[in-house]
Each structure stands twice: as structure tokens, then as C-alpha cells.
MILOSE-313726 format. One line per field, with one value per residue (C-alpha): residue number from 1; residue in three letters; x, y, z. Coordinates in nm, 3 decimals, padded with zeros to 5 digits. Layout:
BEGIN
nr: [NUM | ...]
rest: [Ala | ...]
u: [X | ...]
v: [Y | ...]
w: [Z | ...]
This chain:
BEGIN
nr: [1 | 2 | 3 | 4 | 5 | 6 | 7 | 8 | 9 | 10 | 11 | 12 | 13 | 14 | 15 | 16 | 17 | 18 | 19 | 20 | 21 | 22 | 23 | 24 | 25 | 26 | 27 | 28 | 29 | 30 | 31 | 32 | 33 | 34 | 35 | 36 | 37 | 38 | 39 | 40 | 41 | 42 | 43 | 44 | 45 | 46 | 47 | 48 | 49 | 50 | 51 | 52 | 53 | 54 | 55 | 56 | 57 | 58 | 59 | 60 | 61 | 62 | 63 | 64 | 65 | 66 | 67 | 68 | 69 | 70 | 71 | 72 | 73 | 74 | 75 | 76 | 77 | 78 | 79 | 80 | 81 | 82 | 83 | 84 | 85 | 86 | 87 | 88 | 89 | 90 | 91 | 92 | 93 | 94 | 95 | 96 | 97 | 98 | 99 | 100 | 101 | 102 | 103 | 104 | 105 | 106 | 107 | 108 | 109 | 110 | 111 | 112 | 113 | 114 | 115 | 116 | 117 | 118 | 119 | 120 | 121 | 122 | 123 | 124 | 125 | 126 | 127 | 128 | 129 | 130 | 131 | 132 | 133 | 134 | 135 | 136 | 137 | 138 | 139 | 140 | 141 | 142 | 143 | 144 | 145 | 146 | 147 | 148 | 149 | 150 | 151 | 152 | 153 | 154 | 155 | 156 | 157 | 158 | 159 | 160 | 161 | 162 | 163 | 164 | 165 | 166 | 167 | 168 | 169 | 170 | 171 | 172 | 173 | 174 | 175 | 176 | 177 | 178 | 179 | 180 | 181 | 182 | 183 | 184 | 185 | 186 | 187 | 188 | 189 | 190 | 191 | 192 | 193 | 194 | 195 | 196 | 197 | 198 | 199 | 200 | 201 | 202 | 203 | 204 | 205 | 206 | 207 | 208 | 209 | 210 | 211 | 212 | 213 | 214 | 215 | 216 | 217 | 218 | 219 | 220 | 221 | 222 | 223 | 224 | 225 | 226 | 227 | 228 | 229 | 230 | 231 | 232 | 233 | 234 | 235 | 236 | 237 | 238 | 239 | 240 | 241 | 242 | 243 | 244 | 245 | 246 | 247 | 248 | 249 | 250 | 251 | 252 | 253 | 254 | 255 | 256 | 257 | 258 | 259 | 260 | 261 | 262 | 263 | 264 | 265 | 266 | 267 | 268 | 269 | 270 | 271 | 272 | 273 | 274 | 275 | 276 | 277 | 278 | 279 | 280 | 281 | 282 | 283 | 284 | 285 | 286 | 287 | 288 | 289 | 290 | 291 | 292 | 293 | 294 | 295 | 296 | 297 | 298 | 299 | 300 | 301 | 302 | 303 | 304 | 305 | 306 | 307 | 308 | 309 | 310 | 311 | 312 | 313 | 314 | 315 | 316 | 317 | 318 | 319 | 320 | 321 | 322 | 323 | 324 | 325 | 326 | 327 | 328 | 329 | 330 | 331 | 332 | 333 | 334 | 335 | 336 | 337 | 338 | 339 | 340 | 341 | 342 | 343 | 344 | 345 | 346 | 347 | 348 | 349 | 350 | 351 | 352 | 353 | 354 | 355 | 356 | 357 | 358 | 359 | 360 | 361 | 362 | 363 | 364 | 365 | 366 | 367 | 368 | 369 | 370 | 371 | 372 | 373 | 374 | 375 | 376 | 377 | 378 | 379 | 380 | 381 | 382 | 383 | 384 | 385 | 386 | 387 | 388 | 389 | 390 | 391 | 392 | 393 | 394 | 395 | 396 | 397 | 398 | 399 | 400 | 401 | 402 | 403 | 404 | 405 | 406 | 407 | 408 | 409 | 410 | 411 | 412 | 413 | 414 | 415 | 416 | 417 | 418 | 419 | 420 | 421 | 422 | 423 | 424 | 425 | 426 | 427 | 428 | 429 | 430 | 431]
rest: [Unk | Unk | Unk | Unk | Unk | Unk | Unk | Unk | Unk | Unk | Unk | Unk | Unk | Unk | Unk | Unk | Unk | Unk | Unk | Unk | Unk | Unk | Unk | Unk | Unk | Unk | Unk | Unk | Unk | Unk | Unk | Unk | Unk | Unk | Unk | Unk | Unk | Unk | Unk | Unk | Unk | Unk | Unk | Unk | Unk | Unk | Unk | Unk | Unk | Unk | Unk | Unk | Unk | Unk | Unk | Unk | Unk | Unk | Unk | Unk | Unk | Unk | Unk | Unk | Unk | Unk | Unk | Unk | Unk | Unk | Unk | Unk | Unk | Unk | Unk | Unk | Unk | Unk | Unk | Unk | Unk | Unk | Unk | Unk | Unk | Unk | Unk | Unk | Unk | Unk | Unk | Unk | Unk | Unk | Unk | Unk | Unk | Unk | Unk | Unk | Unk | Unk | Unk | Unk | Unk | Unk | Unk | Unk | Unk | Unk | Unk | Unk | Unk | Unk | Unk | Unk | Unk | Unk | Unk | Unk | Unk | Unk | Unk | Unk | Unk | Unk | Unk | Unk | Unk | Unk | Unk | Unk | Unk | Unk | Unk | Unk | Unk | Unk | Unk | Unk | Unk | Unk | Unk | Unk | Unk | Unk | Unk | Unk | Unk | Unk | Unk | Unk | Unk | Unk | Unk | Unk | Unk | Unk | Unk | Unk | Unk | Unk | Unk | Unk | Unk | Unk | Unk | Unk | Unk | Unk | Unk | Unk | Unk | Unk | Unk | Unk | Unk | Unk | Unk | Unk | Unk | Unk | Unk | Unk | Unk | Unk | Unk | Unk | Unk | Unk | Unk | Unk | Unk | Unk | Unk | Unk | Unk | Unk | Unk | Unk | Unk | Unk | Unk | Unk | Unk | Unk | Unk | Unk | Unk | Unk | Unk | Unk | Unk | Unk | Unk | Unk | Unk | Unk | Unk | Unk | Unk | Unk | Unk | Unk | Unk | Unk | Unk | Unk | Unk | Unk | Unk | Unk | Unk | Unk | Unk | Unk | Unk | Unk | Unk | Unk | Unk | Unk | Unk | Unk | Unk | Unk | Unk | Unk | Unk | Unk | Unk | Unk | Unk | Unk | Unk | Unk | Unk | Unk | Unk | Unk | Unk | Unk | Unk | Unk | Unk | Unk | Unk | Unk | Unk | Unk | Unk | Unk | Unk | Unk | Unk | Unk | Unk | Unk | Unk | Unk | Unk | Unk | Unk | Unk | Unk | Unk | Unk | Unk | Unk | Unk | Unk | Unk | Unk | Unk | Unk | Unk | Unk | Unk | Unk | Unk | Unk | Unk | Unk | Unk | Unk | Unk | Unk | Unk | Unk | Unk | Unk | Unk | Unk | Unk | Unk | Unk | Unk | Unk | Unk | Unk | Unk | Unk | Unk | Unk | Unk | Unk | Unk | Unk | Unk | Unk | Unk | Unk | Unk | Unk | Unk | Unk | Unk | Unk | Unk | Unk | Unk | Unk | Unk | Unk | Unk | Unk | Unk | Unk | Unk | Unk | Unk | Unk | Unk | Unk | Unk | Unk | Unk | Unk | Unk | Unk | Unk | Unk | Unk | Unk | Unk | Unk | Unk | Unk | Unk | Unk | Unk | Unk | Unk | Unk | Unk | Unk | Unk | Unk | Unk | Unk | Unk | Unk | Unk | Unk | Unk | Unk | Unk | Unk | Unk | Unk | Unk | Unk | Unk | Unk | Unk | Unk | Unk | Unk | Unk | Unk | Unk | Unk | Unk | Unk | Unk | Unk | Unk | Unk | Unk | Unk | Unk | Unk | Unk | Unk | Unk | Unk | Unk | Unk | Unk | Unk | Unk | Unk | Unk | Unk | Unk | Unk | Unk | Unk | Unk | Unk | Unk]
u: [-02.131 | -01.813 | -01.457 | -01.225 | -00.859 | -00.682 | -00.339 | 00.008 | 00.336 | 00.706 | 00.631 | 00.414 | 00.542 | 00.850 | 00.909 | 00.788 | 00.445 | 00.412 | 00.494 | 00.220 | -00.019 | 00.087 | -00.184 | -00.061 | -00.216 | -00.416 | -00.566 | -00.691 | -01.028 | -01.130 | -01.038 | -01.236 | -01.542 | -01.489 | -01.467 | -01.775 | -01.964 | -01.912 | -02.220 | -02.059 | -01.861 | -02.011 | -01.694 | -01.332 | -00.993 | -00.687 | -00.334 | -00.065 | 00.310 | 00.658 | 00.621 | 00.248 | -00.088 | -00.396 | -00.767 | -00.971 | -01.332 | -01.676 | -01.856 | -02.186 | -02.025 | -01.677 | -01.678 | -01.859 | -01.650 | -01.320 | -01.419 | -01.517 | -01.186 | -00.970 | -01.149 | -01.083 | -00.707 | -00.664 | -00.823 | -00.619 | -00.286 | -00.329 | -00.232 | -00.420 | -00.651 | -00.451 | -00.111 | -00.259 | -00.411 | -00.065 | 00.057 | -00.242 | -00.309 | -00.664 | -00.804 | -01.169 | -01.344 | -01.124 | -00.811 | -00.866 | -00.873 | -00.558 | -00.384 | -00.466 | -00.345 | -00.027 | 00.038 | -00.003 | 00.226 | 00.508 | 00.500 | 00.427 | 00.672 | 00.993 | 01.169 | 00.994 | 00.896 | 00.912 | 00.681 | 00.632 | 00.343 | 00.133 | 00.142 | 00.069 | -00.240 | -00.348 | -00.323 | -00.522 | -00.795 | -00.812 | -00.836 | -01.132 | -01.306 | -01.261 | -01.407 | -01.694 | -01.600 | -01.551 | -01.868 | -01.920 | -01.738 | -01.410 | -01.427 | -01.410 | -01.153 | -00.911 | -00.942 | -00.856 | -00.587 | -00.408 | -00.454 | -00.313 | -00.004 | 00.053 | 00.028 | 00.263 | 00.534 | 00.476 | 00.471 | 00.737 | 01.083 | 00.955 | 01.097 | 01.439 | 01.591 | 01.520 | 01.306 | 01.233 | 01.291 | 01.541 | 01.751 | 01.776 | 01.874 | 02.145 | 02.283 | 02.328 | 02.471 | 02.725 | 02.851 | 02.944 | 03.150 | 03.327 | 03.075 | 03.084 | 02.879 | 03.038 | 03.140 | 02.993 | 02.829 | 02.458 | 02.179 | 01.802 | 01.584 | 01.215 | 01.085 | 00.770 | 00.721 | 00.977 | 01.214 | 01.182 | 01.235 | 01.549 | 01.688 | 01.638 | 01.795 | 02.093 | 02.159 | 02.156 | 02.390 | 02.657 | 02.609 | 02.721 | 02.733 | 02.370 | 02.166 | 01.800 | 01.629 | 01.258 | 01.041 | 00.869 | 01.153 | 00.966 | 00.918 | 01.295 | 01.397 | 01.180 | 01.322 | 01.681 | 01.631 | 01.497 | 01.800 | 02.077 | 02.114 | 02.129 | 01.833 | 01.937 | 01.710 | 01.581 | 01.736 | 02.077 | 02.021 | 02.313 | 02.558 | 02.440 | 02.472 | 02.831 | 02.935 | 02.740 | 02.851 | 02.518 | 02.184 | 01.837 | 01.553 | 01.202 | 00.993 | 00.628 | 00.733 | 00.570 | 00.881 | 01.246 | 01.437 | 01.778 | 01.866 | 02.198 | 02.256 | 02.237 | 02.482 | 02.718 | 03.084 | 03.123 | 03.492 | 03.429 | 03.189 | 02.813 | 02.552 | 02.188 | 01.908 | 01.586 | 01.297 | 01.032 | 00.737 | 00.724 | 01.103 | 01.295 | 01.598 | 01.585 | 01.701 | 01.994 | 02.177 | 02.264 | 02.490 | 02.703 | 03.069 | 03.114 | 02.736 | 02.555 | 02.167 | 01.981 | 01.597 | 01.316 | 01.380 | 01.733 | 01.639 | 01.380 | 01.643 | 01.894 | 01.673 | 01.819 | 01.713 | 01.514 | 01.386 | 01.433 | 01.213 | 01.078 | 00.962 | 00.803 | 00.627 | 00.498 | 00.355 | 00.182 | 00.027 | -00.098 | -00.242 | -00.419 | -00.576 | -00.693 | -00.836 | -01.041 | -01.177 | -01.266 | -01.438 | -01.647 | -01.739 | -01.830 | -02.055 | -02.226 | -02.279 | -02.420 | -02.697 | -02.801 | -03.041 | -03.206 | -03.269 | -03.397 | -03.632 | -03.755 | -03.841 | -04.010 | -04.217 | -04.316 | -04.421 | -04.634 | -04.815 | -04.890 | -05.012 | -05.233 | -05.399 | -05.445 | -05.627 | -05.854 | -05.918 | -06.024 | -06.280 | -06.420 | -06.431 | -06.518 | -06.620 | -06.260 | -06.127 | -05.806 | -05.638 | -05.759 | -05.622 | -05.286 | -05.266 | -05.334 | -05.075 | -04.802 | -04.868 | -04.861 | -04.546 | -04.375 | -04.467 | -04.329 | -04.006 | -03.951 | -04.002 | -03.758 | -03.490 | -03.316 | -03.322 | -03.200 | -02.915 | -02.811 | -02.822 | -02.592 | -02.339 | -02.380 | -02.344 | -02.000 | -01.853 | -01.733 | -02.016 | -02.237 | -02.383 | -02.612 | -02.813 | -02.913 | -03.023 | -03.218 | -03.407 | -03.488 | -03.624 | -03.824 | -03.997 | -04.012 | -03.814 | -03.737 | -03.381 | -03.175 | -02.832 | -02.524 | -02.534 | -02.284 | -02.363 | -02.041 | -01.782 | -01.421 | -01.208 | -00.843 | -00.723 | -00.856 | -00.553 | -00.295 | -00.025]
v: [-00.721 | -00.849 | -00.762 | -01.021 | -00.991 | -01.261 | -01.258 | -01.387 | -01.185 | -01.239 | -01.416 | -01.691 | -01.723 | -01.716 | -01.486 | -01.754 | -01.785 | -01.407 | -01.327 | -01.591 | -01.411 | -01.059 | -00.853 | -00.579 | -00.234 | -00.228 | -00.568 | -00.455 | -00.311 | -00.624 | -00.835 | -00.603 | -00.640 | -01.017 | -01.009 | -00.814 | -01.031 | -01.327 | -01.435 | -01.347 | -01.049 | -00.698 | -00.474 | -00.548 | -00.366 | -00.533 | -00.449 | -00.591 | -00.492 | -00.636 | -00.856 | -00.891 | -00.955 | -00.895 | -00.863 | -00.676 | -00.759 | -00.688 | -01.021 | -01.160 | -01.466 | -01.589 | -01.929 | -01.810 | -01.499 | -01.680 | -01.934 | -01.669 | -01.468 | -01.787 | -01.899 | -01.568 | -01.567 | -01.926 | -01.867 | -01.554 | -01.698 | -02.060 | -02.196 | -02.498 | -02.443 | -02.670 | -02.520 | -02.156 | -02.228 | -02.324 | -01.968 | -01.754 | -01.569 | -01.501 | -01.234 | -01.167 | -00.866 | -00.740 | -00.928 | -00.783 | -00.439 | -00.492 | -00.641 | -00.352 | -00.086 | -00.298 | -00.301 | 00.072 | 00.130 | -00.081 | -00.338 | -00.612 | -00.497 | -00.676 | -00.376 | -00.290 | 00.078 | 00.152 | 00.416 | 00.314 | 00.089 | 00.398 | 00.522 | 00.161 | 00.140 | 00.477 | 00.362 | 00.044 | 00.240 | 00.483 | 00.188 | 00.046 | 00.387 | 00.427 | 00.084 | 00.134 | -00.174 | -00.002 | 00.068 | 00.232 | -00.031 | -00.040 | 00.334 | 00.380 | 00.102 | 00.233 | 00.585 | 00.492 | 00.266 | 00.541 | 00.774 | 00.525 | 00.466 | 00.839 | 00.872 | 00.583 | 00.755 | 01.098 | 01.005 | 00.733 | 00.654 | 00.330 | 00.452 | 00.546 | 00.213 | 00.198 | 00.401 | 00.115 | -00.199 | -00.025 | 00.110 | -00.231 | -00.391 | -00.135 | -00.236 | -00.599 | -00.462 | -00.250 | -00.556 | -00.710 | -00.398 | -00.390 | -00.157 | 00.145 | 00.228 | 00.574 | 00.605 | 00.286 | 00.312 | 00.245 | 00.144 | 00.146 | -00.036 | 00.075 | 00.426 | 00.341 | 00.403 | 00.157 | 00.281 | 00.641 | 00.533 | 00.338 | 00.635 | 00.867 | 00.609 | 00.542 | 00.913 | 00.970 | 00.661 | 00.826 | 00.583 | 00.745 | 00.807 | 00.681 | 00.578 | 00.508 | 00.307 | 00.232 | 00.113 | 00.442 | 00.688 | 01.002 | 00.869 | 00.783 | 01.119 | 01.304 | 01.088 | 01.143 | 01.517 | 01.527 | 01.355 | 01.459 | 01.113 | 01.004 | 00.847 | 00.580 | 00.414 | 00.075 | -00.056 | 00.026 | -00.176 | -00.420 | -00.138 | 00.027 | -00.322 | -00.363 | -00.038 | -00.089 | -00.216 | -00.201 | -00.267 | -00.228 | -00.399 | -00.270 | -00.307 | -00.435 | -00.682 | -01.030 | -01.183 | -01.172 | -00.856 | -00.987 | -01.336 | -01.544 | -01.495 | -01.123 | -01.121 | -01.389 | -01.308 | -01.052 | -01.005 | -00.783 | -00.781 | -00.683 | -00.678 | -00.691 | -00.599 | -00.762 | -00.562 | -00.666 | -00.906 | -01.096 | -01.118 | -00.921 | -01.150 | -01.515 | -01.772 | -01.878 | -01.541 | -01.603 | -01.893 | -01.664 | -01.583 | -01.232 | -01.172 | -01.139 | -01.133 | -01.017 | -01.069 | -01.034 | -01.389 | -01.301 | -00.962 | -01.129 | -01.370 | -01.077 | -00.935 | -00.589 | -00.252 | -00.380 | -00.079 | -00.034 | -00.236 | 00.085 | 00.225 | -00.106 | -00.124 | 00.240 | 00.169 | -00.156 | 00.065 | 00.306 | 00.021 | -00.132 | 00.204 | 00.274 | -00.074 | -00.023 | 00.312 | 00.168 | -00.133 | 00.123 | 00.303 | -00.030 | -00.135 | 00.192 | 00.180 | -00.170 | -00.064 | 00.232 | 00.018 | -00.122 | 00.229 | 00.344 | 00.035 | 00.122 | 00.475 | 00.363 | 00.112 | 00.389 | 00.609 | 00.328 | 00.272 | 00.652 | 00.659 | 00.361 | 00.519 | 00.852 | 00.669 | 00.503 | 00.838 | 00.990 | 00.723 | 00.754 | 01.125 | 01.258 | 01.585 | 01.686 | 01.963 | 01.930 | 02.176 | 01.954 | 01.642 | 01.809 | 01.917 | 01.572 | 01.423 | 01.663 | 01.588 | 01.211 | 01.232 | 01.452 | 01.226 | 00.920 | 01.095 | 01.216 | 00.874 | 00.723 | 00.992 | 00.889 | 00.509 | 00.545 | 00.780 | 00.549 | 00.245 | 00.397 | 00.465 | 00.121 | -00.030 | 00.134 | -00.059 | -00.407 | -00.653 | -00.385 | -00.588 | -00.752 | -00.434 | -00.427 | -00.790 | -00.707 | -00.427 | -00.637 | -00.908 | -00.681 | -00.478 | -00.774 | -00.571 | -00.705 | -00.556 | -00.680 | -00.744 | -00.950 | -01.275 | -01.347 | -01.720 | -01.822 | -01.912 | -01.835 | -02.140 | -02.148 | -02.034 | -01.687 | -01.635 | -01.752 | -01.482]
w: [-00.520 | -00.358 | -00.428 | -00.594 | -00.695 | -00.897 | -01.035 | -01.074 | -00.995 | -00.968 | -00.627 | -00.776 | -01.140 | -01.348 | -01.649 | -01.883 | -01.730 | -01.678 | -02.046 | -02.144 | -01.911 | -02.011 | -02.176 | -02.418 | -02.371 | -02.696 | -02.603 | -02.254 | -02.358 | -02.526 | -02.222 | -01.998 | -02.205 | -02.205 | -01.825 | -01.762 | -02.004 | -01.770 | -01.558 | -01.217 | -01.305 | -01.293 | -01.296 | -01.388 | -01.393 | -01.540 | -01.434 | -01.649 | -01.588 | -01.616 | -01.316 | -01.247 | -01.413 | -01.201 | -01.237 | -00.988 | -01.010 | -00.856 | -00.842 | -00.735 | -00.577 | -00.489 | -00.676 | -00.970 | -00.997 | -00.953 | -01.214 | -01.464 | -01.415 | -01.440 | -01.747 | -01.927 | -01.820 | -01.920 | -02.256 | -02.335 | -02.216 | -02.356 | -02.009 | -01.887 | -01.580 | -01.351 | -01.451 | -01.416 | -01.078 | -00.934 | -01.022 | -00.906 | -00.586 | -00.491 | -00.246 | -00.153 | 00.006 | 00.279 | 00.167 | -00.189 | -00.046 | 00.155 | -00.148 | -00.368 | -00.116 | -00.058 | -00.423 | -00.469 | -00.171 | -00.331 | -00.057 | -00.305 | -00.569 | -00.681 | -00.564 | -00.235 | -00.241 | -00.611 | -00.727 | -01.080 | -00.991 | -00.904 | -01.273 | -01.397 | -01.159 | -01.278 | -01.640 | -01.550 | -01.382 | -01.686 | -01.927 | -01.734 | -01.708 | -02.084 | -02.139 | -01.903 | -01.703 | -01.368 | -01.166 | -00.831 | -00.626 | -00.836 | -00.895 | -00.517 | -00.478 | -00.736 | -00.628 | -00.273 | -00.390 | -00.564 | -00.269 | -00.027 | -00.248 | -00.269 | 00.115 | 00.170 | -00.054 | 00.089 | 00.466 | 00.491 | 00.342 | 00.169 | -00.178 | -00.066 | -00.107 | -00.480 | -00.718 | -00.961 | -01.112 | -01.338 | -01.051 | -00.898 | -01.233 | -01.273 | -00.931 | -01.072 | -01.387 | -01.190 | -01.023 | -01.362 | -01.432 | -01.100 | -00.922 | -01.151 | -01.462 | -01.519 | -01.891 | -01.995 | -02.350 | -02.310 | -02.551 | -02.457 | -02.699 | -02.650 | -02.588 | -02.393 | -02.023 | -01.907 | -02.169 | -02.061 | -01.708 | -01.800 | -01.992 | -01.692 | -01.446 | -01.689 | -01.724 | -01.337 | -01.298 | -01.523 | -01.819 | -02.151 | -02.427 | -02.443 | -02.753 | -02.786 | -03.062 | -03.109 | -03.393 | -03.381 | -03.455 | -03.348 | -02.994 | -02.964 | -03.096 | -02.842 | -02.555 | -02.674 | -02.699 | -02.330 | -02.193 | -02.416 | -02.571 | -02.940 | -03.130 | -03.378 | -03.640 | -03.545 | -03.870 | -03.730 | -03.407 | -03.507 | -03.534 | -03.208 | -03.029 | -03.152 | -02.969 | -02.654 | -02.316 | -02.148 | -02.312 | -02.161 | -02.348 | -02.270 | -02.576 | -02.617 | -02.880 | -02.870 | -03.014 | -02.900 | -03.027 | -02.929 | -03.044 | -03.007 | -03.375 | -03.338 | -03.050 | -03.150 | -03.192 | -02.909 | -02.802 | -02.511 | -02.222 | -02.278 | -02.002 | -02.118 | -01.893 | -02.018 | -01.834 | -02.087 | -02.046 | -02.275 | -02.282 | -02.544 | -02.515 | -02.623 | -02.373 | -02.587 | -02.545 | -02.182 | -02.295 | -02.520 | -02.418 | -02.293 | -02.260 | -01.924 | -01.928 | -01.628 | -01.667 | -01.424 | -01.264 | -01.212 | -01.062 | -00.822 | -00.697 | -00.634 | -00.357 | -00.413 | -00.248 | 00.052 | 00.259 | 00.627 | 00.852 | 01.016 | 00.682 | 00.583 | 00.931 | 00.887 | 00.544 | 00.671 | 00.949 | 00.695 | 00.482 | 00.785 | 00.871 | 00.531 | 00.487 | 00.799 | 00.668 | 00.326 | 00.487 | 00.706 | 00.388 | 00.218 | 00.491 | 00.493 | 00.129 | 00.162 | 00.394 | 00.175 | -00.047 | 00.269 | 00.407 | 00.085 | 00.065 | 00.421 | 00.326 | -00.002 | 00.214 | 00.436 | 00.157 | 00.019 | 00.334 | 00.365 | 00.009 | 00.067 | 00.381 | 00.192 | -00.087 | 00.181 | 00.358 | 00.013 | -00.046 | 00.311 | 00.329 | -00.022 | 00.117 | 00.179 | -00.036 | -00.228 | 00.015 | 00.308 | 00.143 | 00.085 | 00.455 | 00.565 | 00.328 | 00.428 | 00.789 | 00.752 | 00.559 | 00.819 | 01.098 | 00.917 | 00.815 | 01.170 | 01.298 | 01.052 | 01.088 | 01.397 | 01.341 | 00.985 | 01.079 | 01.361 | 01.154 | 00.905 | 01.186 | 01.321 | 00.979 | 00.931 | 01.229 | 01.227 | 01.204 | 01.081 | 00.803 | 01.057 | 01.090 | 00.728 | 00.760 | 01.075 | 00.911 | 00.608 | 00.852 | 01.071 | 00.786 | 00.541 | 00.287 | -00.055 | -00.129 | -00.425 | -00.299 | -00.365 | -00.172 | 00.096 | 00.091 | -00.093 | 00.172 | 00.099 | 00.088 | 00.194 | -00.149 | -00.049 | 00.170 | -00.064 | -00.108]
């Protein structure tokens, strides 16, 4: 099996494309099952956030695996293959490992260093575990990916520039209000993970009074109680909008929640932060007088909250070190079936010789046969011990895969393993 990551993010696609690619939480288990049902895909994890959709897969070949993943994404999104290809980045084996570690560290985020991606990756991994679509390779990759992200945030100042997409969006909103949000009346639409993060960030920024609305009233009530805000019924959204200065939209709705008709007639300034994918705010709203809309495209263009170069370099170094360690483990794991096959072959040879001995020396007692068998097995195991230990060590080093191939050739071992014959074309390096 080989590692493959395929996806689109704010770097390669606009909000319109990302919202078509976006996969709602309840739909992820079905997508995972569809992926692992493909001919070349053995394992899969799907990550879908407000600014990226990615598939991590264990595949039996690059071209076949890439085709399978792209076909599923195209079918689910309704985007034609040619259009979809222009927005995708593809990483294979070492590049896939490095990409996953950079994502968890916040280096690939819209707001560099934001920590929210760790929770999103954890949720994606949990969903794959629940759907039984993650095998040994992706279990190891995801566990290490989460550990690398935690290490990056613990050992560097990468997250000091901005804690999340929400904090960066609020900086843009503050500019519209002359640099200060204190005392501005706020409204958060949505009480999921992004909504909760928005409420926490707005509270720290001095926005208030703050109201929360959600289609599920209980969830809004719990969130409001936790932050001293006020929960309002979703049916009262229009009244809450009329009083608000700043609105954050973060729902999981597949249709716009705020339309031009709903917001028409404003006589004072309103700033709307649309942090949802698919978008909660219809495009026509941006043309209304006294209304400013900041969506993911606008936030990406603002380039807010970039971390210090030293912090970025420190995280890149952590990522490089961790990639080398993971590849060492991977090479060691790849040689294990070959070593096991060699030991099995040795046992078969010993067993065959013992059967011949029994037929030639029928006068041997059972105890004598057992003594001979134990002696032969001990001799073979002692002969194999040092070389197999050493070959595992050598396999963990760069170029170590040649040792497994050499063992298979020398001892004529038949070891089922993923072919490396598929070469990686230039698209494998596309960022």
C-alpha cells in the first residue's frame, strides 16, 4: 500500500468550488465506504472544513488510486473531471506524509498557525475509525499527524499570530468599524464547532451584547449560557438581524441563510462574516448599501495574521524531522512481511527434512524425534536472528526498500506487497 492525498483548499479553489466539494458530517461515512469500495483504494480518511476538502488514502497504485479518488469527488460534487483537476493538489508517499504534517501544524491553513485544524483532523480520523475505513497505514499516519500538530503548537510560537479563521475575520471586521469592536451588537448564526469558536472569540474581543441563534434551540441555549450571551429562537432571526452590528454565519445549511431580501433596507452599517462552506450568505447581499460581507475568499485575500518567519522555520524543521522518522517506520514495516516469509520458508525446509528423517529412521522414538526437531529449529533461528535484525535496521534507512527486494530475490520468496511500479508524474508535486 502507498499513501496518497488528494484535495482542494483556499489556495487552489474559490469558495464556490469548495462549497460544491464540501461534504457534510452525516454524509462522510457513506463517502468513506464508497472510497474503499474502489478497486485501488484500501483505506480512506476524509477531511472537510470551511476552507479545504481532502482525501487521505492507502492505495495499491498511484494512477489507479488517483483516478478512483477523483471519480468519487467528481461524482459527489457534480464537478466535471477537467474542471476538478484544475483545483486539486496531489501528494504521494513522502509528499503525502509531509503534507499531512504541515496541515496539522497549521502551516497550510488560511490563518497560518491556527489550531482549529487539529480538532477537525481528529474528527476526520474518528469518523474513519467508526466507518472502519482506516487500516494500519492510515491509523499510523493520522496518529502521527495529530502528534506532530500538537508538538508544533507546544514547542513554537506558530499560533501566536492568530488562533483561528474567526480571529482573522474579526480583524477585517474591526477595520470596517474603525478598528474597535467593543460594544458592537453581535449575532452568531449557528451553534456548531465554528459557531462556538465564534462566540468565544467575539466575547474576548469585547463584542456585546451578543446573541446566538440556531435551528436546534437547545444547543444555542447551552452555548449562550456558557458565555453569558442570549439565545434567540431561529424564527426570530429577522428581529435579531435588525438589531445587530456584526453577524457571524457558521451553519451547516446547504442553502443561503441570509438573502438580499432579508437584509434589504438597512439604514446603518452591518458587517457580515460568512465562515460557512457552503456559504450562508447569498452573493447578492454584498451589493446592498450599508452591508459589508467578508467570506472565505475575502479572508484569504486579506493575508492577515502571518506568523514570524522564525516560528514558521521552526515548525518546518519539526515537520522535516518527523517525516524522516515516519518514513523510517514505514520502511521497517514494509520489510516485515519479507522477514516473516523468510522465517516461514525456513520452517518449511526444517519440517520437510524432519519428515524425510522419520521415513529413513523409523526406529527413532518420539522423544528422539522431538530432540532432533528442537535442535534443527534452534540452529535455523540462530542463523536467521542476526541477519533479520540487521536487515530491519537497514530497511529503516533511506533506500532501505532495496534490502527487502534483495531478500526476496535471494531466497525466491513470494511476498504479496504493493507494487511500486507506478511512477509519480509531475502532478504529484503540485501544491
